[in-house]
KOLMARDO-882363 format. One record per residue: residue in one letter; chain; x, y, z of N, C-alpha, C in turn. Coordinates in nm, 4 decimals, decimal comma. Atoms other than C-alpha are relative to their C-alpha. Layout:
BEGIN
<'A'; 'A'; <X; Y; Z>; <X; Y; Z>; <X; Y; Z>>
...
//
This chain:
BEGIN
<'M'; 'A'; <0,0840; -0,1181; 0,0000>; <0,0000; 0,0000; 0,0000>; <0,0886; 0,1246; 0,0000>>
<'E'; 'A'; <-0,0744; -0,1251; 0,0048>; <0,1411; 0,3396; -0,0985>; <-0,0687; 0,1028; 0,0880>>
<'I'; 'A'; <0,0564; -0,0992; -0,0916>; <0,0970; 0,6149; 0,1569>; <0,0423; 0,1413; -0,0354>>
<'M'; 'A'; <-0,0390; -0,1350; 0,0419>; <0,2376; 0,9089; -0,0383>; <-0,0069; 0,0117; -0,1510>>
<'L'; 'A'; <0,0008; -0,0266; 0,1430>; <0,2220; 1,0694; -0,3765>; <0,1422; -0,0083; -0,0533>>
<'P'; 'A'; <-0,1358; 0,0129; 0,0560>; <0,5164; 0,9875; -0,6021>; <0,0739; 0,1330; -0,0117>>
<'E'; 'A'; <-0,0670; -0,1284; 0,0166>; <0,5875; 1,3566; -0,6625>; <0,0503; 0,0594; 0,1323>>
<'K'; 'A'; <-0,0459; -0,0475; -0,1317>; <0,6433; 1,4069; -0,2862>; <0,1151; -0,0840; 0,0548>>
<'A'; 'A'; <-0,1020; 0,0913; -0,0507>; <0,8934; 1,1221; -0,2490>; <0,1344; 0,0686; 0,0211>>
<'E'; 'A'; <-0,1308; -0,0657; -0,0103>; <1,2007; 1,3383; -0,3119>; <0,0063; 0,0924; 0,1218>>
<'A'; 'A'; <0,0027; -0,0885; -0,1167>; <1,0966; 1,5910; -0,0462>; <0,0105; -0,0801; 0,1289>>
<'V'; 'A'; <-0,0076; 0,0852; -0,1190>; <1,0490; 1,3113; 0,2066>; <0,1423; -0,0503; 0,0193>>
<'L'; 'A'; <-0,1370; 0,0504; -0,0104>; <1,3925; 1,1698; 0,1281>; <0,0984; 0,1075; 0,0462>>
<'R'; 'A'; <-0,0888; -0,1101; -0,0405>; <1,5523; 1,5141; 0,1837>; <-0,0287; 0,0494; 0,1419>>
<'F'; 'A'; <0,0406; -0,0494; -0,1314>; <1,3722; 1,5693; 0,5170>; <0,1060; -0,0286; 0,1053>>
<'R'; 'A'; <-0,0889; 0,0112; -0,1153>; <1,5981; 1,6310; 0,8162>; <-0,0615; 0,0812; 0,1138>>
<'A'; 'A'; <0,0514; -0,0718; -0,1162>; <1,5041; 1,7380; 1,1674>; <0,0736; 0,1324; 0,0157>>
<'D'; 'A'; <-0,0590; -0,1282; -0,0350>; <1,5673; 2,0957; 1,2699>; <0,1147; -0,0255; 0,0984>>
<'P'; 'A'; <-0,1145; 0,0251; -0,0901>; <1,9099; 2,1144; 1,4424>; <-0,0328; 0,0144; 0,1484>>
<'E'; 'A'; <0,0370; -0,0160; -0,1411>; <1,7560; 2,2409; 1,7683>; <-0,0811; -0,1189; 0,0487>>
<'L'; 'A'; <0,0796; 0,1171; -0,0359>; <1,5033; 1,9576; 1,7689>; <0,0896; -0,1225; 0,0111>>
<'Q'; 'A'; <-0,0914; 0,1136; -0,0046>; <1,7752; 1,7053; 1,6904>; <0,0844; 0,0028; 0,1268>>
<'A'; 'A'; <-0,0783; -0,0124; -0,1238>; <1,9829; 1,8377; 1,9795>; <-0,0836; -0,0389; 0,1217>>
<'R'; 'A'; <0,0893; 0,0352; -0,1121>; <1,6836; 1,8032; 2,2140>; <-0,0198; -0,1514; 0,0062>>
<'I'; 'A'; <0,0195; 0,1452; 0,0038>; <1,6222; 1,4451; 2,1014>; <0,1248; -0,0708; 0,0506>>
<'E'; 'A'; <-0,1256; 0,0603; -0,0453>; <1,9891; 1,3604; 2,1549>; <0,0188; 0,0170; 0,1506>>
<'E'; 'A'; <-0,0080; -0,0229; -0,1444>; <1,9778; 1,5184; 2,5025>; <-0,0902; -0,0980; 0,0745>>
<'L'; 'A'; <0,0923; 0,0922; -0,0650>; <1,6717; 1,3119; 2,5933>; <0,0490; -0,1447; -0,0116>>
<'A'; 'A'; <-0,0527; 0,1354; 0,0175>; <1,8334; 0,9976; 2,4510>; <0,1102; -0,0270; 0,1021>>
<'R'; 'A'; <-0,1082; 0,0163; -0,0987>; <2,1404; 1,0507; 2,6709>; <-0,0580; -0,0175; 0,1405>>
<'K'; 'A'; <0,0615; 0,0089; -0,1327>; <1,9247; 1,1104; 2,9763>; <-0,0726; -0,1329; 0,0179>>
<'S'; 'A'; <0,0690; 0,1284; -0,0066>; <1,7209; 0,8007; 2,8936>; <0,0991; -0,1132; 0,0261>>
<'T'; 'A'; <-0,1043; 0,1018; -0,0181>; <2,0356; 0,5882; 2,8665>; <0,0524; 0,0020; 0,1434>>
<'D'; 'A'; <-0,0506; -0,0153; -0,1366>; <2,1488; 0,7244; 3,2028>; <-0,1084; -0,0196; 0,1061>>
<'G'; 'A'; <0,1103; 0,0174; -0,0950>; <1,8046; 0,6656; 3,3608>; <-0,0375; 0,1277; 0,0716>>
<'Q'; 'A'; <0,0193; -0,1299; -0,0644>; <1,7667; 1,0381; 3,4306>; <-0,1205; 0,0783; -0,0522>>
<'L'; 'A'; <0,1150; -0,0733; 0,0543>; <1,4434; 1,1269; 3,2450>; <-0,1070; 0,0221; 0,1064>>
<'T'; 'A'; <0,1179; -0,0242; -0,0821>; <1,1629; 1,2936; 3,4336>; <-0,1198; -0,0649; -0,0698>>
<'E'; 'A'; <0,1212; 0,0569; 0,0608>; <0,8102; 1,1678; 3,3690>; <-0,0395; 0,0768; -0,1265>>
<'D'; 'A'; <0,0335; -0,0819; 0,1171>; <0,7435; 1,4597; 3,1326>; <0,0992; -0,0221; -0,1139>>
<'E'; 'A'; <-0,1014; 0,0239; 0,1034>; <1,0724; 1,4059; 2,9496>; <-0,0169; -0,1378; -0,0624>>
<'S'; 'A'; <0,0222; 0,1353; 0,0516>; <0,9960; 1,0368; 2,9160>; <-0,1131; -0,0004; -0,1023>>
<'A'; 'A'; <0,1126; -0,0092; 0,0935>; <0,6628; 1,1154; 2,7505>; <0,0412; 0,0752; -0,1269>>
<'E'; 'A'; <-0,0485; -0,0765; 0,1149>; <0,8292; 1,3744; 2,5258>; <0,0881; -0,0876; -0,0892>>
<'Y'; 'A'; <-0,0916; 0,0859; 0,0748>; <1,1012; 1,1295; 2,4240>; <-0,0759; -0,1120; -0,0717>>
<'A'; 'A'; <0,0805; 0,1057; 0,0619>; <0,8473; 0,8531; 2,3566>; <-0,0709; 0,0536; -0,1247>>
<'G'; 'A'; <0,0633; -0,0615; 0,1166>; <0,6667; 1,0919; 2,1212>; <0,0980; 0,0156; -0,1152>>
<'Y'; 'A'; <-0,1018; -0,0131; 0,1049>; <0,9885; 1,1600; 1,9314>; <0,0355; -0,1355; -0,0603>>
<'V'; 'A'; <-0,0303; 0,1348; 0,0499>; <1,0600; 0,7876; 1,9052>; <-0,1110; -0,0457; -0,0945>>
<'R'; 'A'; <0,1121; 0,0363; 0,0883>; <0,7103; 0,7270; 1,7599>; <0,0061; 0,0779; -0,1303>>
<'A'; 'A'; <-0,0087; -0,0825; 0,1206>; <0,7529; 1,0161; 1,5176>; <0,1134; -0,0470; -0,0896>>
<'N'; 'A'; <-0,1139; 0,0487; 0,0777>; <1,0927; 0,8835; 1,4095>; <-0,0353; -0,1289; -0,0741>>
<'K'; 'A'; <0,0430; 0,1239; 0,0655>; <0,9408; 0,5427; 1,3347>; <-0,0899; 0,0312; -0,1191>>
<'F'; 'A'; <0,0897; -0,0389; 0,1089>; <0,6713; 0,7088; 1,1239>; <0,0792; 0,0592; -0,1161>>
<'V'; 'A'; <-0,0838; -0,0589; 0,1047>; <0,9286; 0,9142; 0,9323>; <0,0798; -0,1087; -0,0715>>
<'A'; 'A'; <-0,0744; 0,1101; 0,0618>; <1,1316; 0,5976; 0,8728>; <-0,0883; -0,0772; -0,0980>>
<'I'; 'A'; <0,0940; 0,0673; 0,0901>; <0,8238; 0,4310; 0,7214>; <-0,0214; 0,0835; -0,1254>>
<'L'; 'A'; <0,0183; -0,0885; 0,1147>; <0,7637; 0,7330; 0,4991>; <0,1230; -0,0004; -0,0901>>
<'K'; 'A'; <-0,1230; -0,0013; 0,0801>; <1,1280; 0,7351; 0,3884>; <0,0178; -0,1305; -0,0769>>
<'R'; 'A'; <-0,0070; 0,1273; 0,0735>; <1,1171; 0,3644; 0,2995>; <-0,0942; 0,0009; -0,1190>>
<'Q'; 'A'; <0,0970; -0,0100; 0,1102>; <0,8035; 0,4259; 0,0932>; <0,0510; 0,0933; -0,1091>>
<'A'; 'A'; <-0,0528; -0,0963; 0,0970>; <0,9648; 0,7284; -0,0722>; <0,1146; -0,0600; -0,0794>>
<'Q'; 'A'; <-0,1116; 0,0630; 0,0695>; <1,2786; 0,5305; -0,1539>; <-0,0508; -0,1025; -0,0999>>
<'H'; 'A'; <0,0602; 0,0976; 0,0907>; <1,0670; 0,2547; -0,3056>; <-0,0579; 0,0697; -0,1223>>
<'L'; 'A'; <0,0572; -0,0753; 0,1125>; <0,8812; 0,5100; -0,5181>; <0,1090; 0,0569; -0,0889>>
<'A'; 'A'; <-0,1095; -0,0591; 0,0778>; <1,2031; 0,6819; -0,6238>; <0,0705; -0,1067; -0,0831>>
<'N'; 'A'; <-0,0673; 0,1074; 0,0723>; <1,3581; 0,3487; -0,7239>; <-0,0848; -0,0573; -0,1126>>
<'S'; 'A'; <0,0871; 0,0575; 0,1017>; <1,0546; 0,2482; -0,9285>; <-0,0360; 0,0981; -0,1114>>
<'Q'; 'A'; <0,0267; -0,1000; 0,1040>; <1,0386; 0,5716; -1,1302>; <0,0944; -0,0201; -0,1178>>
<'P'; 'A'; <-0,0857; 0,0172; 0,1189>; <1,1660; 0,5488; -1,4897>; <0,1069; 0,1085; -0,0142>>
//
C-alpha cells in the first residue's frame, strides 16, 4: 500500500530534523540511557521515538517510489 504521492517522495527523502530539535532528542536519549528522564521528558522522548518510526516508514516508501520511477 502506498501512503504518499510519487511527486512528494524526493521531499520526504531530503527531510531532516531541525538542528535544535535534533539536539533536544539527543539530550533526551542521553538522559534516557542514564536513567535520568523525568516523567514529562519520558513522555516527550516517547513521542519523538514514535515520530521517528513514522518518518522511517515514509522514507522507505519514498525510496521505493524513487527506485521504481523510470
